[in-house]
C-alpha positions, 0 to 999 in steps of 0.5 A: 440433447443440447450440444456444447456449441449451443451452450456457448451461444451467449457470453457473459462479459465484464469490462475493466471500468466501474460498471457492475456487469456482467453483460451478455454478448452473442458469440459468433458461430465460428468462435463457439467451438473455442469460446471458453470462460476466462478468455479475453475478448474485444467488445463494443461497449457503448461508443467504445471498443473495450477489453473484456473477459468472459466469466460465463457461457450460456445458451440464451439470454433475456436481453434483446438485440444483443451485440456480438463479440468483436473478437476472441483474443486468446486461444486458451483462458488467461484466467482460470476459475480460481482467479475468477472466484478470487476477483469476484470476492475481491470486488464484493469486499472492496466495492469495485466492479468485477472487471476492475478487479479482474484487470488487476490480475492481468499483466499490462500486455494482456490489458490491450485489445490485441490477440495473443498466440500464446498457449498455456495448456496445463502444467505438468503437475497439478495434483492438489494436496490439501493444506487447508488444515495447516494453520496460518502463521505469524512470525513476530521477529524482533531480532530480525534474524531468528525468524529467518529459519522459520521462514525457510522451514515454511518454504521447505515444507511447501516445496516438499509438497510440490506446491507453488510459493508466493513471497511478497516484499513491500518494495522493489529495494527488497526484491533482489535481496530476497531472491539472493537469499532464496538462491543461496538457501535452495540453489534454485535457478527457477525463481520468477520476479514480479513487478520488475519495472525494467522489463518491457510489457512483452517480457513481463507477459512472458514471465507471467506465462512461465508462472501460469504454465508451472515452469517456476515454483517460487515467485517473489515480488511486490504488491501485485504479486499476490495475483501471480498465477501460480498453479497448485499454490501451497504458501503465500508469505507476506514479509513486513506485513504491516508496511503501508505499501501493501495498500493499493492507492489506485482503484481498486484500492485493495490490501495484499493481506485481504487478497491473500486471505481470499486466495487461501479461502479459494485455493486452500493455501497456507498464509505466513505473515512476517514482521518485527512489528505486526499490524494491530489487526494481524496481531488480534486476528492471530490470537482470535483465530488461534494461528501458529504464533512464533515470537522472537523477542529481542535479547538485548534491550538498549537504552531508551531516553525521552526528552520532554520538549514542553519548554522548547522554543523553536524560534530560539534554538534548534529542533535538536534538543540540548540533551540530544546534542550532548548524546551526539557529541559523546558518540562522535567522540568515540567514532560512533554513528548517529541516525536522526529521523525527521519525516520532512524533506528539504529545508523549509516547509513554508515560504511566505512573503514578509509583506502580504503574508502570501504562502507559495503554493503548488498550483496543482495541489493547493499545498505549500511548496517545500524548499530544497536548497540542494537543488535550489528548487521548490517542490510539491510533496504530492505531485512533484511539481518543481520550480525555482524560488522566485526573487519576488512575491508573485502576488505583491512583488515584495522582495523579501520571501522568508522560508520557515519550518524545518526539514532534514536539510535545515537540520543538516546545516544546523548540525554542521555548525555544531559538529564541523568535523562530522560527515553528515548525510541526508536521505529522502525518497530521491536517494538511491543508496546510502554511504556506510561511512557517514558519521550522522545520518539525517533521514525521512521515512524512505530511508527505512527501506535499508533498516535491516542493513543499517546499525548505528550507535545512537538513533533519535526521533526528532518529532514523534508528535507529527506521527502521533497526531496525523488524521489517520486511525492507524497513527498510533500504530505507525508511531509505535512502528517507527519507535520500534524501528529506531530501537532495532537500528540502534546498538546502544541508545534510542532518544525520543523527543516529544511534547506528548509524554503521557501518550499511551503509545509512548508509555507502552514503548518505554515499558519494552513489552509489545503486548502492552502496546497491542492491548492499549491500541486495540482497546482504543480502537474498540472504543472508537469502532475502528478495524478490526472491530469495525470498518472505515470506508471513504467515498471520494468525488474528484473533478477538475471543477470544484463545484461539480465534485462538491455537488455530486458528493452532496447529492450522494450524501442526501441520498444515503442519509435517511437509511443510514441506521447504525452507520455513522456518516460524516457530512460532505467535506474536503478530503484530506488532500483537498486538491491533488494534481489539479483535481478537487476532492470531497469526501464522505467518511462512513463507519460501522461494524458491517462493511457489507452493509456500508457498501450496500448503502453506498451502492443504493444511494448511487442508484438514486442519483445521476452520474455527473460528467467529469466527476470520478468517484472512488470507494476506499474500504478500511481507508 
């Protein structure tokens, strides 16, 4: 009979780069008694020494001339079989390598090729109680208050079952408030916080180890917390589930909602999604799969005023229309507060030479620089490149540079002339807090992190059309979410300025019934084959050399086009961000009903072409 040590002769290892794997390595004799699936190992991979994870042990291999593992780095596995199963499914869905997915589960400290003496063992209570019969829950709470009782009831039930709970919030600003709520409700002292940037890698790892060994039952954090190693997991709660921050922008480009669904499939836990404006995909899925849906409509519908901007001349008047100025005046006269939304930083979005018409551009991203009068700087909205406003045109040495377009600081200066006695404050992503005593807030998207704290008498969206016309299949929903947010932040009146009075998003918002919006939005997506009725996958090649990125994406396109079938494939074209942080970017956009078939087409094409040095390829599912 073959001994256990003989069965551990070969280790199958995956590494954290974009190669399929796993790869076979010999396990040294002295490591065979302790080698286990889920341990980190140091391996020689080509000419590099890399970190890998053992995903399987076996007795022999068909590969000749195998290298041996350089070192086994852990006493106990850092990843259990459930984590391996979750990341395997994640790699299949998102088209990344298994190794790239696995590295998402590890804290920074464990992504290094250094030994760790920590032992994990087993937590005291791993008794699994089957919750697979419990339905997923959607809490659609427009009151932003009533759903809280349902939220705590779900956590109560999981704790009563002696199971672990993961609570996800979209950004770090909400973590502290969530922890304080939980401590008040449960008097819990053992709440782990993930994603705390103030922790050193070693302290972050020790926090992670406490979760893995079952010392804490409740974990709160941002996006990556969805991978928290909570044993006997009973519940995952995703707060503000529609928030864009739940989509990871670096490879692997996963979405929290999908990873939570995979964990439910693997670990039989319950899922709960909380939102004042659920995403269209979640709203549709909840009804199709008959989730438990708890809807709390707003009791009081405040006044909605629309301002048709068709006759507006931006060269002659302020972007703040006369009807809105009148509204603001009335609110200020009775000592009320006003919030104006314009998702554009700074004063001017373009600075141009009057003589040669050259536009001042970011040298790294090839986009126009935004002028910030408060800092007397030009700044790139993508890479944060900064520089002073030159006195002369860099191209022709012309002395007259004109800044155009209107950002929140330009609106601030205009309103200061109209309302000289009002206290006006601007807020963008660089703002750390807000002044509750301001008379007028002028804000960008970043201010909405405080939306549950701020209530004003009048809110207004200055330019709804910029949200509606973005090159994004979610633009309709994102515009509707903005409108609902402005409405929820207003005690009395919400004003919307638009040229698109007949747009279905605007019309459904005016009717005051969210079901009408979701019906129209989903019908629109069904006709175009967008999620949840299909998949949109972007393949992007980027390089410091423009010609290399274009040549590679063109070769990939030529390799996949003949076998496309029912899959729609765009011609190679500059990406939405054609140049970003010195790298040129070209993309192919693919759309079809079967995401797996699209990924298979991409992978098949990649096998037909040679990789190109200096070119990085990324695949973004449901981009």
